[in-house]
PAKOL-427320 format. One record per residue: residue in one letter; residue number from 1; x, y negated, z of N, C-alpha, C in turn. Coordinates in pm, whole numbers, plus 50000, padded with zeros to 5 digits. Last residue first. Example, Ala and Ser with C-alpha at 12.3 -4.5 7.8 and 13.67 -1.06 7.14 Angstrom:
<nodes>
- res n n_u n_v n_w ca_u ca_v ca_w c_u c_v c_w
- s 2 51285 50225 50708 51367 50106 50714 51290 49997 50787 $
- a 1 51319 50569 50780 51230 50450 50780 51320 50330 50780 $
</nodes>
This chain:
<nodes>
- res n n_u n_v n_w ca_u ca_v ca_w c_u c_v c_w
- i 341 49461 50859 49590 49545 50963 49528 49463 51088 49501 $
- v 340 49406 50515 49594 49346 50649 49604 49432 50749 49527 $
- s 339 49499 50270 49546 49566 50342 49655 49513 50484 49670 $
- n 338 49340 50158 49355 49476 50195 49314 49551 50271 49423 $
- s 337 49106 50095 49489 49105 50210 49398 49246 50253 49359 $
- y 336 49142 49856 49621 49157 49981 49697 49170 50102 49605 $
- g 335 49081 49675 49417 49217 49680 49472 49241 49811 49546 $
- l 334 48808 49729 49386 48901 49753 49274 49045 49761 49323 $
- i 333 48715 49649 49640 48697 49787 49593 48794 49820 49482 $
- i 332 48783 49378 49629 48842 49463 49733 48831 49610 49692 $
- s 331 48622 49292 49421 48768 49284 49405 48839 49372 49507 $
- a 330 48371 49322 49540 48405 49403 49422 48557 49405 49401 $
- f 329 48388 49124 49736 48377 49264 49776 48415 49357 49660 $
- i 328 48389 48902 49568 48505 48927 49654 48505 49074 49698 $
- l 327 48132 48926 49461 48248 48937 49373 48376 48963 49452 $
- v 326 47979 48878 49688 47970 49009 49623 48090 49031 49531 $
- a 325 48043 48612 49727 48080 48710 49830 48078 48852 49773 $
- l 324 47923 48502 49502 48069 48497 49514 48119 48595 49619 $
- g 323 47652 48543 49567 47711 48605 49448 47862 48609 49454 $
- v 322 47632 48378 49792 47608 48522 49805 47672 48596 49687 $
- l 321 47677 48131 49675 47772 48180 49774 47756 48331 49796 $
- l 320 47445 48110 49518 47575 48120 49454 47679 48177 49550 $
- l 319 47260 48070 49717 47254 48196 49640 47387 48217 49567 $
- n 318 47336 47816 49792 47348 47925 49890 47342 48061 49821 $
- f 317 47269 47684 49554 47410 47690 49596 47431 47800 49699 $
- p 316 46989 47705 49548 47070 47774 49446 47218 47786 49486 $
- k 315 46944 47543 49787 46907 47685 49781 46984 47760 49672 $
- k 314 47051 47284 49707 47102 47358 49824 47071 47507 49818 $
- a 313 47092 47080 49505 47048 47217 49476 47098 47310 49587 $
- g 312 47208 46833 49527 47063 46840 49523 47009 46978 49492 $
- n 311 47498 46926 49347 47430 46825 49428 47278 46837 49413 $
- w 310 47651 47089 49191 47551 47154 49276 47481 47056 49369 $
- e 309 47835 46934 49059 47740 47010 48978 47627 47070 49061 $
- g 308 48036 46781 49176 47898 46742 49201 47795 46821 49121 $
- a 307 48296 46853 49172 48253 46762 49065 48107 46722 49078 $
- r 306 48308 47040 49374 48375 46912 49395 48330 46807 49292 $
- y 305 48177 47245 49238 48115 47187 49359 48176 47049 49386 $
- a 304 48365 47303 49045 48233 47256 49003 48160 47189 49120 $
- w 303 48575 47394 49204 48592 47271 49127 48458 47214 49083 $
- f 302 48449 47625 49301 48500 47525 49394 48515 47390 49324 $
- n 301 48407 47761 49067 48291 47706 49136 48331 47607 49245 $
- s 300 48667 47838 49007 48597 47747 48915 48475 47685 48982 $
- v 299 48722 48010 49224 48801 47888 49206 48725 47789 49118 $
- i 298 48540 48214 49176 48535 48141 49304 48607 48008 49290 $
- l 297 48627 48305 48931 48493 48247 48943 48481 48164 49070 $
- s 296 48864 48427 48985 48871 48295 48921 48734 48225 48923 $
- l 295 48779 48672 49081 48832 48574 49176 48839 48434 49117 $
- g 294 48700 48786 48833 48606 48773 48944 48651 48668 49044 $
- l 293 48934 48781 48682 48821 48700 48639 48718 48682 48750 $
- l 292 49107 48950 48837 49148 48818 48791 49027 48729 48761 $
- m 291 48954 49184 48859 48992 49109 48979 49028 48965 48942 $
- p 290 48942 49269 48593 48819 49221 48659 48846 49147 48789 $
- w 289 49236 49312 48563 49158 49220 48480 49027 49175 48546 $
- g 288 49334 49511 48742 49372 49371 48757 49284 49274 48683 $
- i 287 49234 49762 48660 49203 49708 48792 49223 49557 48797 $
- v 286 49323 49785 48396 49184 49820 48429 49143 49757 48562 $
- g 285 49587 49724 48393 49499 49646 48307 49353 49672 48333 $
- g 284 49690 49925 48567 49691 49783 48604 49597 49697 48523 $
- i 283 49728 50184 48521 49589 50144 48540 49577 49996 48574 $
- p 282 50006 50208 48508 49926 50232 48388 49781 50184 48400 $
- g 281 50096 49940 48743 50116 50068 48675 50022 50085 48558 $
- i 280 50146 49707 48883 50050 49803 48938 50068 49940 48874 $
- l 279 50319 49569 48718 50373 49623 48842 50278 49723 48907 $
- a 278 50146 49489 48515 50259 49577 48481 50315 49643 48607 $
- a 277 49978 49316 48653 49922 49439 48596 50033 49539 48564 $
- g 276 50158 49106 48713 50095 49184 48820 50043 49317 48770 $
- q 275 50219 49019 48454 50326 49068 48540 50268 49154 48653 $
- g 274 49967 48936 48365 50037 49043 48293 50149 49102 48378 $
- y 273 49918 48723 48544 49835 48844 48547 49906 48961 48481 $
- v 272 50109 48543 48450 50123 48598 48585 50039 48724 48601 $
- g 271 50005 48498 48188 50142 48543 48209 50162 48607 48344 $
- l 270 49742 48408 48234 49766 48532 48159 49906 48587 48186 $
- a 269 49788 48171 48388 49703 48279 48437 49733 48411 48367 $
- g 268 49946 48024 48216 50001 48062 48346 49921 48178 48404 $
- f 267 49769 47966 48015 49865 48074 47991 49937 48114 48119 $
- w 266 49606 47781 48171 49550 47893 48095 49653 48002 48072 $
- f 265 49776 47591 48290 49691 47676 48374 49647 47801 48298 $
- i 264 49884 47484 48055 49972 47545 48156 49893 47638 48246 $
- s 263 49652 47385 47936 49732 47486 47867 49822 47560 47965 $
- a 262 49574 47188 48115 49486 47302 48094 49560 47417 48025 $
- l 261 49789 47011 48074 49770 47075 48204 49681 47198 48192 $
- i 260 49743 46933 47808 49869 47000 47844 49852 47076 47975 $
- a 259 49493 46813 47834 49510 46924 47738 49636 47004 47772 $
- w 258 49549 46611 48013 49463 46720 48057 49473 46840 47962 $
- r 257 49706 46450 47847 49764 46506 47970 49681 46624 48021 $
- f 256 49517 46381 47654 49632 46463 47615 49698 46527 47738 $
- a 255 49350 46222 47812 49296 46344 47751 49409 46437 47708 $
- k 254 49523 46011 47873 49470 46095 47982 49418 46227 47927 $
- k 253 49564 45898 47618 49676 45959 47692 49628 46052 47802 $
- s 252 49371 45762 47479 49365 45908 47475 49476 45976 47556 $
- g 251 49343 45489 47435 49300 45544 47563 49299 45694 47571 $
- p 250 49271 45488 47083 49316 45419 47205 49261 45487 47331 $
- v 249 49354 45765 46873 49251 45679 46930 49300 45615 47060 $
- k 248 49510 45938 46734 49570 45809 46770 49469 45713 46834 $
- f 247 49358 46154 46669 49474 46179 46755 49535 46048 46806 $
- n 246 49176 46068 46483 49133 46070 46623 49249 46095 46720 $
- s 245 49248 46103 46225 49293 45978 46289 49259 45975 46437 $
- w 244 49114 46333 46154 49258 46342 46180 49309 46217 46252 $
- s 243 48843 46365 46094 48879 46310 46224 49027 46321 46257 $
- k 242 48656 46461 45907 48751 46355 45872 48802 46282 45997 $
- n 241 48504 46677 45955 48460 46553 46020 48550 46433 45987 $
- k 240 48649 46865 45801 48505 46846 45780 48458 46711 45835 $
- f 239 48910 46849 45907 48884 46815 45767 48736 46783 45745 $
- l 238 48855 46926 46170 48927 46801 46145 48908 46755 46000 $
- l 237 48737 47176 46134 48655 47065 46182 48722 46930 46158 $
- f 236 48967 47319 46050 48847 47312 45964 48759 47193 46004 $
- i 235 49119 47297 46280 49164 47229 46158 49049 47215 46059 $
- a 234 48967 47461 46451 48989 47319 46484 49031 47240 46360 $
- y 233 48987 47708 46320 48857 47645 46335 48870 47495 46367 $
- g 232 49265 47752 46337 49198 47748 46207 49064 47678 46214 $
- a 231 49307 47766 46611 49364 47654 46536 49296 47639 46401 $
- n 230 49158 48006 46664 49129 47879 46730 49182 47759 46653 $
- m 229 49273 48204 46491 49130 48177 46494 49102 48037 46548 $
- i 228 49548 48187 46548 49501 48176 46409 49353 48139 46406 $
- f 227 49551 48240 46824 49584 48106 46775 49533 48086 46632 $
- a 226 49494 48512 46836 49403 48416 46899 49426 48276 46845 $
- g 225 49719 48616 46704 49586 48635 46647 49487 48536 46704 $
- i 224 49909 48537 46892 49921 48489 46753 49785 48501 46684 $
- l 223 49843 48674 47119 49801 48534 47111 49828 48472 46973 $
- v 222 49957 48926 47079 49811 48914 47092 49767 48769 47066 $
- v 221 50233 48854 47079 50170 48911 46960 50018 48895 46964 $
- v 220 50270 48754 47340 50309 48673 47223 50237 48723 47099 $
- w 219 50198 48967 47505 50111 48849 47497 50144 48765 47375 $
- a 218 50419 49136 47472 50288 49179 47425 50194 49061 47409 $
- a 217 50611 48982 47598 50628 49012 47455 50496 49058 47394 $
- l 216 50520 48992 47859 50514 48864 47786 50532 48884 47636 $
- s 215 50578 49239 47961 50439 49212 47922 50426 49083 47841 $
- a 214 50836 49225 48048 50812 49286 47916 50671 49257 47866 $
- n 213 50833 49140 48309 50856 49041 48204 50827 49094 48065 $
- r 212 50794 49373 48455 50693 49267 48464 50709 49163 48354 $
- d 211 51026 49526 48383 50890 49574 48358 50789 49460 48354 $
- l 210 51284 49332 48220 51223 49389 48340 51079 49429 48308 $
- a 209 51443 49419 47910 51354 49332 47987 51304 49406 48111 $
- g 208 51599 49580 47742 51656 49531 47867 51569 49442 47951 $
- m 207 51486 49701 47531 51585 49599 47499 51644 49535 47624 $
- e 206 51295 49852 47651 51409 49924 47592 51522 49829 47556 $
- k 205 51115 49649 47704 51186 49713 47816 51308 49788 47766 $
- a 204 51022 49599 47447 51095 49494 47517 51174 49551 47635 $
- l 203 50888 49839 47402 51001 49803 47317 51087 49696 47383 $
- t 202 50683 49808 47587 50779 49918 47603 50906 49891 47522 $
- a 201 50545 49598 47471 50610 49578 47600 50715 49685 47627 $
- i 200 50454 49738 47251 50542 49623 47229 50616 49590 47357 $
- p 199 50285 49931 47364 50409 49975 47297 50506 49860 47268 $
- a 198 50068 49764 47463 50168 49820 47555 50295 49870 47485 $
- a 197 49856 49662 47331 49988 49615 47287 50100 49667 47377 $
- n 196 49635 49745 47463 49672 49822 47344 49806 49777 47285 $
- v 195 49624 49548 47660 49648 49688 47700 49695 49770 47580 $
- f 194 49569 49323 47497 49689 49328 47581 49724 49472 47618 $
- g 193 49321 49389 47384 49438 49369 47299 49567 49380 47377 $
- v 192 49171 49395 47617 49181 49517 47535 49302 49507 47443 $
- n 191 49188 49131 47694 49255 49232 47776 49269 49363 47701 $
- l 190 49041 49021 47483 49176 48973 47509 49253 49076 47591 $
- l 189 48787 49122 47487 48881 49182 47392 49024 49130 47410 $
- a 188 48625 48974 47647 48678 49098 47702 48790 49154 47616 $
- s 187 48526 48778 47483 48640 48744 47569 48703 48866 47633 $
- l 186 48303 48899 47373 48421 48877 47288 48545 48848 47372 $
- i 185 48137 48891 47602 48169 49019 47537 48295 49005 47451 $
- g 184 48124 48613 47655 48176 48707 47754 48218 48839 47693 $
- c 183 48004 48505 47424 48140 48467 47460 48202 48568 47555 $
- a 182 47751 48614 47447 47835 48650 47331 47981 48619 47360 $
- v 181 47680 48479 47685 47685 48627 47682 47772 48674 47565 $
- a 180 47684 48212 47602 47778 48256 47705 47791 48409 47708 $
- i 179 47472 48206 47419 47608 48176 47373 47711 48230 47472 $
- i 178 47264 48262 47599 47289 48352 47484 47432 48332 47432 $
- i 177 47281 48039 47768 47308 48173 47822 47338 48272 47708 $
- g 176 47209 47828 47596 47340 47830 47658 47379 47968 47709 $
- k 175 46944 47897 47535 47043 47887 47428 47184 47898 47485 $
- v 174 46835 47874 47795 46830 48001 47722 46936 48004 47612 $
- i 173 46882 47602 47872 46939 47712 47948 46943 47842 47869 $
- e 172 46824 47348 47805 46881 47431 47698 46938 47559 47758 $
- s 171 46543 47153 47902 46649 47248 47937 46693 47329 47815 $
- k 170 46488 46813 47849 46456 46949 47807 46573 47041 47837 $
- e 169 46475 46593 48132 46533 46638 48006 46493 46781 47977 $
- g 168 46401 46501 48377 46299 46498 48273 46350 46543 48137 $
- s 167 46556 46513 48599 46597 46419 48493 46492 46404 48384 $
- a 166 46428 46703 48756 46457 46571 48813 46489 46468 48705 $
- q 165 46420 46922 48587 46294 46864 48632 46317 46722 48683 $
- s 164 46691 46973 48562 46616 46935 48441 46482 46873 48478 $
- t 163 46760 47043 48826 46820 46924 48765 46744 46878 48641 $
- l 162 46603 47276 48868 46591 47160 48956 46641 47033 48888 $
- k 161 46693 47446 48664 46551 47410 48671 46532 47284 48755 $
- d 160 46962 47474 48732 46927 47405 48608 46780 47361 48609 $
- k 159 46944 47625 48964 46998 47489 48971 46957 47409 48848 $
- d 158 46848 47863 48857 46767 47790 48955 46812 47644 48966 $
- i 157 47070 47931 48698 46940 47908 48636 46850 47826 48728 $
- g 156 47266 47966 48895 47282 47863 48793 47151 47829 48725 $
- a 155 47163 48185 49030 47183 48059 49102 47195 47943 49003 $
- k 154 47176 48375 48828 47044 48336 48880 47055 48203 48954 $
- a 153 47455 48398 48806 47378 48345 48694 47240 48298 48739 $
- t 152 47511 48515 49055 47569 48385 49021 47490 48318 48907 $
- i 151 47379 48757 49025 47338 48665 49132 47387 48524 49102 $
- a 150 47527 48862 48812 47384 48841 48797 47331 48743 48902 $
- v 149 47781 48883 48931 47762 48791 48818 47613 48760 48799 $
- g 148 47730 49081 49120 47774 48949 49163 47753 48844 49054 $
- i 147 47673 49291 48946 47569 49243 49039 47603 49102 49087 $
- l 146 47921 49320 48824 47806 49279 48743 47691 49228 48830 $
- t 145 48070 49408 49046 48105 49283 48979 47988 49230 48898 $
- i 144 47952 49653 49092 47933 49548 49193 47968 49412 49134 $
- a 143 48051 49782 48865 47906 49768 48883 47876 49657 48984 $
- l 142 48326 49776 48915 48273 49706 48798 48122 49683 48811 $
- g 141 48338 49936 49146 48385 49797 49150 48329 49716 49034 $
- s 140 48247 50179 49043 48171 50112 49149 48208 49964 49156 $
- i 139 48455 50231 48865 48319 50214 48814 48232 50142 48916 $
- v 138 48664 50256 49053 48670 50153 48948 48530 50126 48893 $
- y 137 48578 50474 49202 48598 50345 49268 48599 50231 49166 $
- p 136 48570 50684 49016 48446 50640 49081 48459 50504 49149 $
- f 135 48858 50682 48929 48745 50651 48840 48618 50607 48914 $
- q 134 49065 50768 49085 49030 50626 49091 48900 50593 49019 $
- p 133 49107 51035 49029 49044 51000 49159 49003 50854 49168 $
- t 132 49008 51123 48692 49105 51065 48786 49036 51028 48917 $
- s 131 48825 51201 48507 48865 51301 48607 48967 51247 48708 $
- t 130 48787 51000 48325 48676 51030 48416 48714 51130 48525 $
- a 129 49027 51000 48174 48996 50889 48266 48891 50928 48369 $
- n 128 49172 51161 47997 49110 51221 48116 49074 51116 48221 $
- e 127 49353 50884 47880 49333 51029 47871 49280 51082 48003 $
- m 126 49184 50572 47829 49284 50653 47899 49250 50801 47890 $
- q 125 48966 50448 47727 49070 50484 47631 49178 50573 47694 $
- l 124 48820 50380 47945 48771 50492 47866 48870 50536 47759 $
- l 123 48977 50160 48026 48960 50276 48114 48917 50398 48034 $
- p 122 48950 49974 47816 49080 50039 47838 49070 50162 47929 $
- i 121 48661 49928 47862 48713 49982 47736 48852 50044 47754 $
- l 120 48644 49822 48126 48581 49950 48093 48639 50011 47965 $
- a 119 48765 49573 48126 48825 49681 48206 48772 49818 48162 $
- g 118 48607 49422 47961 48751 49425 47935 48825 49528 48017 $
- v 117 48359 49446 48083 48380 49510 47952 48529 49525 47922 $
- s 116 48421 49298 48324 48368 49435 48325 48396 49508 48194 $
- g 115 48524 49048 48239 48596 49132 48336 48551 49276 48331 $
- a 114 48329 48953 48066 48465 48976 48015 48543 49068 48109 $
- l 113 48113 48931 48247 48106 49022 48132 48245 49055 48079 $
- g 112 48225 48742 48432 48171 48871 48474 48167 48972 48361 $
- m 111 48302 48524 48275 48402 48597 48353 48352 48734 48396 $
- v 110 48050 48448 48162 48164 48486 48078 48265 48571 48156 $
- i 109 47884 48389 48384 47845 48488 48284 47966 48540 48207 $
- g 108 48042 48199 48528 47983 48316 48592 47951 48425 48492 $
- m 107 48107 47999 48343 48214 48081 48400 48158 48209 48461 $
- t 106 47844 47900 48302 47923 47954 48191 48032 48046 48242 $
- l 105 47780 47808 48560 47704 47919 48502 47780 47982 48385 $
- s 104 47983 47605 48592 47960 47711 48690 47892 47832 48627 $
- l 103 47970 47422 48375 48089 47505 48393 48061 47625 48484 $
- g 102 47658 47405 48186 47752 47366 48290 47865 47467 48308 $
- i 101 47495 47458 47972 47457 47517 48102 47557 47486 48213 $
- y 100 47579 47299 47750 47441 47343 47764 47406 47383 47908 $
- p 99 47855 47252 47766 47763 47138 47765 47617 47177 47786 $
- v 98 47949 47534 47763 47959 47448 47882 47865 47327 47877 $
- s 97 47931 47651 47506 47833 47684 47609 47831 47585 47725 $
- v 96 48147 47570 47356 48013 47532 47310 47910 47550 47422 $
- g 95 48361 47684 47489 48353 47538 47483 48216 47490 47439 $
- f 94 48295 47951 47435 48302 47901 47573 48285 47750 47576 $
- l 93 48327 47974 47163 48191 47977 47217 48186 47928 47361 $
- i 92 48606 47979 47154 48534 47865 47096 48392 47858 47150 $
- g 91 48652 48226 47273 48707 48105 47332 48637 47979 47281 $
- g 90 48535 48403 47091 48476 48386 47224 48524 48259 47292 $
- i 89 48720 48378 46888 48580 48338 46862 48510 48312 46995 $
- g 88 48941 48488 47016 48942 48347 46980 48803 48295 46949 $
- w 87 48883 48758 47025 48873 48681 47150 48867 48532 47119 $
- l 86 48949 48807 46760 48809 48819 46801 48786 48747 46934 $
- f 85 49229 48768 46779 49149 48687 46686 49002 48688 46728 $
- g 84 49301 48970 46958 49325 48830 46993 49241 48737 46908 $
- f 83 49234 49190 46805 49162 49168 46930 49181 49024 46977 $
- l 82 49425 49147 46601 49281 49147 46571 49199 49122 46696 $
- m 81 49669 49175 46733 49633 49045 46676 49484 49035 46645 $
- a 80 49647 49446 46800 49668 49347 46905 49627 49208 46855 $
- m 79 49624 49563 46547 49511 49572 46640 49524 49468 46752 $
- f 78 49879 49500 46438 49756 49456 46373 49639 49455 46470 $
- v 77 50054 49630 46619 50060 49484 46602 49929 49432 46542 $
- v 76 49977 49895 46577 49969 49837 46711 49964 49685 46702 $
- n 75 50041 49923 46310 49901 49937 46349 49878 49876 46487 $
- q 74 50321 49895 46317 50240 49794 46248 50092 49803 46284 $
- m 73 50481 50085 46420 50431 49984 46514 50331 49889 46449 $
- s 72 50572 50242 46216 50499 50309 46324 50436 50211 46422 $
- a 71 50715 50059 46061 50589 50113 46010 50505 50177 46120 $
- d 70 50856 49768 46182 50853 49914 46198 50716 49967 46157 $
- s 69 50809 49493 46171 50866 49560 46054 50861 49712 46061 $
- f 68 50706 49405 46412 50637 49368 46289 50687 49447 46168 $
- a 67 50885 49510 46601 50743 49539 46613 50671 49514 46480 $
- s 66 51130 49402 46519 51111 49548 46517 50963 49583 46518 $
- h 65 51079 49132 46566 51111 49178 46429 51088 49328 46417 $
- l 64 51043 49133 46843 50932 49097 46755 50954 49144 46613 $
- v 63 51302 49214 46924 51183 49287 46969 51067 49260 46874 $
- t 62 51462 49015 46815 51477 49153 46769 51355 49237 46805 $
- g 61 51372 48795 46966 51361 48795 46820 51369 48936 46763 $
- l 60 51447 48856 47227 51305 48857 47191 51286 48863 47040 $
- d 59 51681 48919 47383 51672 48943 47239 51528 48955 47191 $
- p 58 51522 48967 47694 51647 48967 47617 51621 48999 47469 $
- v 57 51285 48766 47820 51295 48890 47743 51422 48886 47659 $
- v 56 51289 48514 47937 51299 48632 48025 51308 48765 47951 $
- l 55 51278 48310 47744 51363 48293 47862 51386 48422 47939 $
- f 54 51091 48396 47560 51228 48376 47516 51324 48368 47634 $
- a 53 50858 48387 47715 50910 48516 47672 51057 48505 47628 $
- w 52 50835 48107 47742 50849 48192 47861 50910 48326 47822 $
- t 51 50809 48032 47468 50915 47979 47553 50940 48069 47673 $
- m 50 50582 48173 47381 50711 48194 47316 50827 48147 47404 $
- p 49 50379 48072 47557 50413 48215 47553 50551 48241 47492 $
- l 48 50399 47782 47496 50427 47838 47629 50459 47988 47626 $
- i 47 50345 47770 47208 50465 47711 47271 50497 47775 47405 $
- i 46 50100 47932 47167 50224 47946 47090 50346 47897 47170 $
- m 45 49890 47889 47339 49898 48018 47271 50027 48039 47191 $
- a 44 49910 47632 47456 49875 47748 47539 49904 47882 47471 $
- i 43 49978 47456 47243 50064 47467 47361 50039 47598 47434 $
- t 42 49767 47508 47068 49906 47513 47020 50003 47529 47136 $
- v 41 49541 47466 47222 49573 47603 47181 49716 47614 47128 $
- h 40 49556 47179 47271 49549 47277 47379 49595 47415 47333 $
- v 39 49549 47066 47014 49663 47041 47103 49671 47150 47210 $
- l 38 49298 47159 46934 49417 47196 46858 49543 47175 46940 $
- w 37 49127 47039 47123 49141 47184 47119 49266 47227 47044 $
- w 36 49139 46766 47064 49182 46814 47196 49214 46963 47190 $
- s 35 49028 46775 46805 49161 46716 46829 49219 46771 46959 $
- e 34 48775 46888 46841 48873 46955 46755 49015 46903 46776 $
- w 33 48641 46704 47012 48669 46840 47056 48782 46902 46974 $
- k 32 48799 46378 47014 48697 46471 46970 48740 46612 47009 $
- l 31 48901 46174 47291 48934 46264 47180 48811 46345 47141 $
- p 30 48863 46013 47512 48788 45979 47389 48824 46067 47269 $
- a 29 48728 46322 47638 48707 46186 47585 48829 46098 47609 $
- m 28 48796 46546 47789 48836 46539 47649 48827 46396 47594 $
- y 27 48752 46642 48050 48822 46516 48028 48876 46506 47886 $
- k 26 48650 46887 48081 48565 46777 48125 48626 46641 48093 $
- m 25 48849 47056 48015 48745 47038 47915 48647 46928 47954 $
- g 24 49005 47079 48242 49052 46993 48134 48945 46963 48031 $
- l 23 48879 47275 48391 48867 47135 48432 48904 47041 48318 $
- g 22 48953 47525 48307 48834 47466 48248 48811 47321 48286 $
- f 21 49164 47605 48471 49195 47550 48339 49076 47480 48275 $
- s 20 49097 47722 48713 49120 47577 48710 49134 47520 48570 $
- g 19 49083 47994 48705 48964 47922 48748 48976 47772 48736 $
- q 18 49345 48055 48633 49235 48084 48541 49109 48005 48576 $
- f 17 49492 47980 48862 49517 47915 48733 49397 47931 48640 $
- i 16 49377 48161 49041 49371 48018 49070 49393 47938 48941 $
- s 15 49445 48403 48926 49304 48366 48929 49285 48218 48962 $
- a 14 49718 48412 48972 49671 48399 48834 49525 48354 48832 $
- f 13 49718 48458 49247 49772 48332 49195 49721 48307 49053 $
- i 12 49608 48716 49237 49537 48610 49309 49585 48474 49260 $
- i 11 49810 48849 49100 49678 48838 49037 49594 48730 49106 $
- l 10 50017 48833 49289 50032 48769 49158 49897 48749 49091 $
- l 9 49907 48994 49485 49929 48853 49515 49946 48775 49385 $
- f 8 49919 49238 49359 49787 49179 49383 49797 49032 49420 $
- p 7 50202 49274 49356 50124 49267 49232 49987 49203 49251 $
- f 6 50255 49265 49644 50306 49163 49554 50230 49158 49422 $
- f 5 50119 49495 49747 50087 49361 49794 50132 49255 49693 $
- m 4 50200 49744 49678 50096 49685 49595 50066 49540 49634 $
- s 3 50373 49827 49869 50431 49798 49738 50329 49733 49645 $
- e 2 50197 49878 50077 50283 49761 50087 50340 49723 49951 $
- m 1 50083 50121 50000 50000 50000 50000 50086 49875 50000 $
</nodes>
């Protein structure tokens, strides 16, 4: 158990980053979405992963060249990038959902679905997964996670009813929830891509990288696919809206600073999570991913509370606290599952 303390501590730290990155999306103005997003994804998906991996993975260039050129590895690389690309669609939907239903409810639905689906697929891909002693605990943890998400979503819906009645505005809750559900399912594929990119991490270890650092080489490949989708869509909007000049709009320094900070939080979460998952072992991507996203929900709701999203909604907020308590319990179950022999 003691040897597991550090990996789980890393995942807790990662959840703080993950739960905080969405703050930047509240401070896009006066930049348009596409301008802010292109800056954010370039830093978060290309510059930071490549820089961090370059610093800690010996001969990263050789590792990547071997992965892309070796015929036996090309399917691994393609699938890793494909899952990253599909996740990229989910990332865009996240930004679309927040204005409709707020950060709290969006994070609740997306993180819960992404955590559960993103853990279940790699679990079922494991050989003899259902016969392992950890299986019932992992399934129980995932089921409890979904219950926690359902309670959190109900709290968000109740809050939306109160705020829409008070303002007299038409609620877009159903549209927002549909978008968030699609986002959550697609967002699960980021972890599926990471787990399936394990041979790239193995290649990095063979080149001398430490176990926990080798995971960064896998992230580099997965996030290339994610970047192609996200940057491609942002550039499409820049041409469509003729908004290239928006990068120079007066008063945009604060928005650029938040784009950079959000990028650090976003990839900081993935990089640290990848290290924790690698140290847990083969089942790290199954246990660590839902823990990361479940705990990050608590962090994101802390920021949402500070921003006043729950003002005047005492009963929904109390229900939210119940949902978050359930998510903490689910994380404990998932953490315990790795100690079962």
